[in-house]
N, C-alpha and C positions, 0 to 999 in steps of 0.2 A: 297499568298500575301494579298488577301482580308481579310483573317482571321487575319493576323498580323495587318493590318491597323485598323480593327475593334477593336482589342484588345487595341491598342494604344489610339484610339479615346475614347473608353469606360473608360480607365484609367484616361485620362485627364478630362473627364466629372465628374468622381468621385472625382477628386482633387479639382474642383471648389468650391463645398460647403464646403469641408474640410478646404480650406484655410481661409474661413470666419467663421469657427466653433468656438464658444466660448467654447465649451466643451473640445476642444483639446488645445487651446492656452490661455484659460482663458480670463480675462478682460484686460490683459496688452495691447493688440493691437486691442481693440474693437473700431474701428474708427467711427462706425455709432452711437455710444451712445452719446447723447447730455447731456450737463451739466444742472442740474436742476436749478442752479442759477449762477450768475457771481461770479468768484473767485477774491480774492484780488490779486493785481498785483504780489506779491511775490509768490503766489501759481500758478498763470497762467503762469508766466515766472520765474521759479526757477533759480536764478543766483548763480554761484559759480566760484571760480578762484583758480589757483595754480601757484606759481612762481617757476620755475626750472631754476636756473642760470640766464641767460640773457633773458629768455622768460617767459611771463605770459600767461597761458592758461585760457581763459575765456570760460565758457560754460553756456548754458541755457537749461533747460529741460522744454519744452513747452507742456502744457496740451492739451488733445484732444479738438478740436473745437476752438483752438486759433492759431494765427500766429503772427510772428514778422517781421517787415519791415527790409530789408537789407540796404536800403539807408538812414534809419533814425539812424543808428549806428554812434555815434560820440565818439571820444577819445581825451582827453586833459590831460596834465600832470602838476604837480607842483613839482619842485625839481628833475626833470628827463628829459631825452631826448629819444624820441621814434625813433625806427627804422621802418621797414616795417610792416604794418598791412595787413594781407591777409584775405580777406573776401571770404568764399566759396560761390559758386553759390547757389541761392535760387530756389524755384519752381515758375513758372509763375503764376501770380494772377491778374485778372482784377478787379481793385478797382473802385468803383463808383465815387470817388472824385479825386483820384490821377492817374487814368488810369492804364496802364500796369505796374505792379510792380513785383519785386522779393521778395518773403517772405520765412521765415523758418517755418517748421512744426516740431513738436516732439522734435527735438534736434539740437543744433548747437554748434560747437566747433571752437573758433577763437584764433589762436596763435598771440600774440603781441610781437614783438621784441623790446628790450630795448638797447640803446647805452650806457646809463649811468644813474645812479640813486643814489641820496643821501639816507642815512638811513631814513626810515619813510617818504620818498617821496610818493606822491599819483598819481594814475592813475584814472581819472574820466571817467566812461563809461556811455553814454546816449543811451537809447534804447526806442523803441515804438512798441506796438503791439495792436491787436484787437481780440475781440471775434467774430467768424463768425456769420453774420446776426444780430448782436446786437449792440455793441458800441466799440469805440476805447479808449484805455487808454491814458492819457497825457504822454508826454515824461518823462521817469523815469531815475534818475541818481543814480549811485552807485560808491562809492569810494573804491579803492583798495590800501591798504598800501603796499609799496614796500620795499624790502630789498636792502641794498647798493650794487651798481655795479660800479666797476672802469671803467673809460672811455676806457682804452685799452683792457678791457675784453668784450666790448659790441658789438663785430662783429660776434657773433655766431648765434643768433637765427633768424636773419633776413632772411637768405637764406631758412631756413626751412619754414618760413611763406610764403615767396614769391613763393616757389615751390609747396605748398600744393594744389594749384588750378590754372589752366591755366588762369582763369579770375580774379586773385587777383589784387586788386588795393589799393593804399595808402589810409588810412583813414584820417579823419580830425584830426589834431594834434595841436589844439590850446592850448597853454600853459597858465596857470593862471597868469604867471608873464611876458610873452613875447608875441610879435605879432605872429600870426599863420604862417605868411609867412616864418619867419626864421626857425620855426620848420619843416615846410613842405620841405624847401630847404635841411635841414640837413637829413631829411628822404630820399629824393630822392638821395642825394649823397651817401648814404650808400648802396643802392640797389645792386651795382656792387661789392663792397668790401665784402658784406655779403656772397656772394656765395662761397667764398674761404674757409669759416669756417662753413660749414653746419653740424648741428647736425643730426644724422640719423633719418629718418622717417621709421617706421617699414613697411615691405612690405604689411602686412595685412591692415594697415591704408591707404596706397596708393591705394590698390585695393578697399577698402571701399569707399574712396573718388571718385574713378573712377566710381563706380556705381552711386554715387550721382551726379556727374558733367558731365560725358562724354556721348556721343551718346550711346544709348542702344545697337544698332546693333554692333557698334565697340567694346563696352565693352564685349558683348557676344562672339564675335570672339576671343578676347584676352583670355577670360575664357576657351573657347574651346581649344585653343592652350596650355594653362596651364594644362588642363586636359590630353592632349596627353603626356605632360612631366611627369605627375604623374603616367601614365600607367606603367612606369618602376620602380616604388617604391614597397617596400614589401607589401604595402596595397593591391595592385592589383594582386600580384603574385599568391595567392591562387585561383584566378578565372580562370587562364589559364588551369589547369588540369580539373577543373569542366566543363568548356565549351568543352574542347577537349574530355572529357569522353562522353559528350552528342553526339558530332559529331561521335566519334568512335562507340558508341553504336547504331547508326543508320544503320551501315553496308555499304555494297558496292553499294546499290541502291540509295545512296544519290546524288542528283543533286546539281549543284551550286546554283540554285534558292532556293531550299529547305534548303540548308546549310545556305544561307544568311537569310532566314526567321527565322530559328531556332536561329541563332546568334542574330538577331535583337530583337526577343522576349526576349532572355536572357538578353541582354544589357538594354532593356527597363525596365525590372523588377529591375535590379540593379540600374539604374539611377533614376527611380521614387522613389524607397525606400530610396536611399541615400539622395535625395533632401528633401523628407518629414522629414526624421530624422534630417536633418540640420535645418529645420524650427522649429521643436519641441525643439531642443537644444537651438536655439537662442531665442525662445519665452518663454520656460518653465524652462530652466536651464540645466546645465550639469548633474544633477542627473538622468535625463531620459536617457541620453547616458550611464551613468554608470549602470543603470538598465538593459540595453541590454547586458552588460558584466557581469551580475550576473553569478556566477558559475553554477546555474541550467540551465540557457539559453545556456551557452557555452557547457555544457555537452550534452544537447539535440542536439545541432548542430554537435558536434563531433560524436555522435552516428549516426546521420543521414548520414554524409559523410562516416562513416565506413560501414554502411549498403549499401550505394550506391557502395562502393568499392567491396563489395561481389558480386554484380551483374556483375562486370567486371571480377571477378575471376571465375564466373560460379558456385558459391557454394550455390545457393538457393535451390538445390535439396537435401541438407543434411536433417537429421532426425529432422525436425521441425514440430510443429503442423500445420495442413493444413490451419487454419485461419491466422496464422502468414505468411505462405508461400504465401497466396493469397495477403496479404497486401504488402509483399515485391515485389511480381511480379507486383503489381499495381504501386509501386514506381519505379521499374525498367522500366516499360513501359513508364512512364512519363519521366524518365531520358533519355530514348532512343529516345525521341522526338516524342512519340506517339501522343501528342497533344500540341498545343502551350501554353495552360494554364499551363501544367506541367513544361515546360521549363521556362515560365515566372516566376513561383513560385520559381524555382531554382535561377533565377536572383534576386528575392526578398531576398532569403536567402543570396546570395552573397553580396547584399547591406548591410546586417547586418554584414557580415565579414569585410567589409571596413569601417564600421561606426566609430570605435574607432580611425581611423587615422586622425589626424588634421594637415593641411598644411596651409601655408600662404594664398593661394587662397580661401580655405574653410573658414578660419578665417575671411578674408576680407568680404566675403558674409555674414557670421554670424554677424559680427559687424554692417554691414549695416542694416540687418534686425532688430537687437536689438535696434539700435539707431533710425531708421526711422519707423519701423513697416510696411515697404512696402513688404508684403509677396509675391506679384506677381513677382516683379522684383528680389527679393531675390531667389525665387524658380527658375526663369528662369536662373539666374547665376549658381545656384547649378546644375540645370539640364544639361546645356551645358557643365559645368565642368565634370559632370559624363559621358556625351556622348563622350567627349574627352578622358576620361579614358577608355571608351569602344571601341574606334576606333581600336586599335590593336586586341582586342577580335573579332571584326567584321571581320577584315582581316584574322585572323587565322581561325576563324570558317568557313568563306565562302570558303577559300582555302583548308579547311580540307579534303573535299571529293577528291580533286585532289591529295593530298599528301598521301592518304591511299594506301597501297599496294593491289595487287590483292588478291582475296579470297584464303584462305589457312592457313597453320600453322602460317605464319607471323601475320595474323589478330589476332589470339589468343594471341600471344606474346605482341602485341601492347595493346590489351585490358588489359592484366595483368599489363603491365607497368603503364597504367593510373589508374589501381586499386591501385597500390602502391602510386601514386601521390595523389589520393583521401584520402588515409590513412595519407599522409603527411599533408593534410589540417586539418584532425582531430587532429593531434598532434599540429598544430599551434593554434587551438582552446584551447586545453588543456594546452598549454604552457602559456596561459594568466592566468591560475589558479595555476598550479603547476610549479612555476619557480624553478630554481636551479637544484639540482641533479635529480629530477624526470623527468623534461623535457629533461635533457641531456641523461638520460638512455633510454627514449623513442626514441629519435633521434638515439641513438646508435643501439638499437634493429632494428629500421627501416632500418638503413644503412646496418646492417649485413644481414637482411632478403632480402632486395632488391638486394644487391650485390650477395648473395648466389643464388638467382634465376637467375641472369644474368650469373653467372658462370656455372650453370647447363645447360642453353641454349647454352652457348659457347662450352661446351663439346660435344653437339649434332651436332655441325657444322663440316664440313670437316676439317681435320688436314692440316694446312699450316702455313706459317709465320704470317699471320694475326691473326689466332686463338691463336698462341703463344703470340703475343704482347697483345692481349686482356686478356689472362690468367694472364700475369704479372701485368697489370694495375688493373684488378679486384682483384687480390690477395692483392696488396698494399692497395686498397680501403677497402677491408674487414678488414685488419689489422688496418687501421686507424679508421674505425668505431668502432671496438672492443676496441681499445686503448682509444678512446674518452670517451666511457662509463665507462671503467675501471678506468681511471684517475678521472672522475667525482665522482665515488663512493669512491675511496681512499681519494680524497680531502674532501668529506663530512665526512668521518670517522676521518679526521685529520692527515692522513699520508702524504699528499702533498697538493698543492694548486689546486683548480679547474682550468682546462685549459682554460676555457672561461670566467672567471670572472663574475659569475652570479649576479643577482640582490641582493642576500644576502650579497655579499662581496663588491660590487662596492661602497656602501655608505662609508665604512671604507677606501677603497683604494683611493677614491678621496677626502677624508676629509670632506664630508658632515655631518652635524649634523641634526638629525631628530627633527622636531617640529610638533606639532599637531594643536594647536588652534591659534586664532588671538592674544590672550594674550601672548602665547609663542613667536610668531613672533615679537610682539611689544617689548618684553623684549630683544630679541636677537638684534634687530635693535638699541635699545637704548644703549646696551652694545658696539656694533660695533661703533656707533657714538662717544661714549666716547673715543674710541681708534683711531678715525679718519679713520675708514676703511669702504669701501663700502660693500654691502651685495647682494648676489644672492640667490634667492629662487627658487628651482626646484620643481615644482608641478608634481608629479609622480603618476602613477597607474600601477598595474601589467598588466592590459589589454591594455596598451598604447604601441603600436609597436614602434613608433618613440622615446618614452622615452628610450627604450632599445637600439635604434640606438645611441642616445646621449651617453649612458654609454659605449657602446662597441667601438664607433668610435671617437666621438668628445672629450669626457672628458679624453681620453687616449693620445691625441696628446700632444707632448712636448711643442709646442708653447702655446697651450691652458692652459696646466698645469702651465706654467710659470706665466701666468696672473692670474689664479685662486688662486695661492698661495698668492696673494695680496688681496684676497677677502674673506670675511666671507661667507662660503658656508652652506646653509640650504636646507633641503629637507622635503617636506610634502607629505606623502603617502596618497592619497585620494581614494585608491582602494575601501574601504568600503562605501564611500560616505554617512557617517552618518551626523548627524546634525552639528557637529563641522566642518567636512570637507566642507559641503555645505555653512556654514556661511563664511568660509575663501574664498571659490571660489566666492561667491556672493559679498563680500566686494570689491574684486579686479576685478569684472566683467569678470571672466574667462569663456570662452565659449567652450574651447576644450583643450586637452592635446596633446603633452607636451606644457607647458607654463613656461617660466622663467621670474621672476620679478626681476628688478634691483633697488637698493636703493643706493643713493650717501652717501658721508661721513657724511652728516648732517642728515641722516636718512629719506630723502625725496625720494619718489618713482620716478624713471626716466621712465615715461610711454613711452617716445620716444625710450627707449632701450628694451622694452618688446620683448621677442622672443616667437613666437607661431609656432609650427611645427619644423621639423628637420632642422638643419643648420650644414653644414660641418665644419671641423676643421679650414680651412683657413678663411672662412667668419666669423666664431664665434670668432676667435682670434682677427680679425680686429674689430668686434663688441665690444668686451670687452675693447679695447683700449679707447673707449669713456667713460668707467666707471672707469678704472684704470689710474691714472695720475702719 
């Protein structure tokens, strides 16, 4: 146990300078760097806005070393009527002149609800900020020209604004043509009615706001619980046979304490790696995540797990060069738990296995890091999320010693079974490169081999009705495995359809049109807008596990298809992550896959409808109802 605690403590010490390293994360989040001179107000507080239906999203990108006052934000309208304005919580700041204040650093996004607006009406925004330790800028005004909104359509955006933060409060709503009291009264009257017509807030945005606004301890508890839920997803499944193989490889002398120590070392390796990779992606872009899914990396991982499976089969004594055999024995000893460092490194590799999986909790933490640059809190959120994912692994690993049978022939059978499971992990890795018929044939061969081994062991058992039942079931499984591969090959040759609908055919089956560049996307959006149709862009990569879940499960659902038939469907394959792919991802601030972008009939992006991470058919159909009218 002392060795384990030392390992964890040393790992965290190594992470401290890494989190502040400019070499890893570049200058994007270099908080300690001071500005050589004062910036113009438009550079220090870069203001932008976007109107989406009944809501105007105001945002400021705030330069390093600058901050903006929360209570100095004012809003007034001319030719329009405001609904609720929700101001997110700021960071506490002790001001020399104003006392205790709430201020915004780095970035702030404020949704403003509109009840009604004439065409070319204006929303005037007043804000004020300072340069740390230098001076404060005078109040600055910016005018936002609004699109027309009918009065009976103005009850949608207010609820989204009011629910975005628990501390939301109505802003000043003085109108240029009326007294402020009447505007404020109308704003307050709408707060209840607005809640009935809420536009969806994406789950990742909610979690990102939670990190910004809520108690850190409570937020970490929630992220831990979300991690436990993610433990039952395909992202984590490959880790179970890996850890189980480590426990089985230890043999009968494994105590509960040692099983827990090995499991904790493994989970720590996974959690720390997963968290660091998350920070890298949030800080440096998705291309680094894609680099980890390069075919060369995946092939190396596949070979590693295959070599480890050989240790479970007891095949290291084949005619191999002695130097190779020594290296394999060394790997085998580490895999068997000979030392905590070896098990920890296996956890690190497993963190790479899980890295391409993007979920709403992960995206929420990444969005928070990308917007605020708070690497420490972002790392803590990712770490407890990973530990939640690792909780079932800890339970299985710790109880593994209790579940093992007594020494004997059964022990060899179990080790062989886990050898097959480790080969399955290798196929998962290769499946991210060789989609379609190659992947299907590999799984078919694996199924035939594994079932054949079980049939052989079944014949060695005493003849009785149980053996007969097992023989029938295994025979059916063998036929199904062979049929799976046979149909895949025949489908590839054009004799019939692939039974599983591989990535090569799903695009055509679901009506997606492939695009590549930003220019391609703009052309398709313009063409769809001319027809009055919304657009959905599916950002896809071969290494994205949840992307394949969307294709195999969600996109095949009848209710989902009924709604997708009313939408122009586009797909961008960013597997190669070349310059064109990166430009597209960066334009829309995509931090992970799968990501689905939605555009309304006017060609405007509905950021509130963005989907990041897998979503089941029922929820996705309801989600599309907000896009399809």
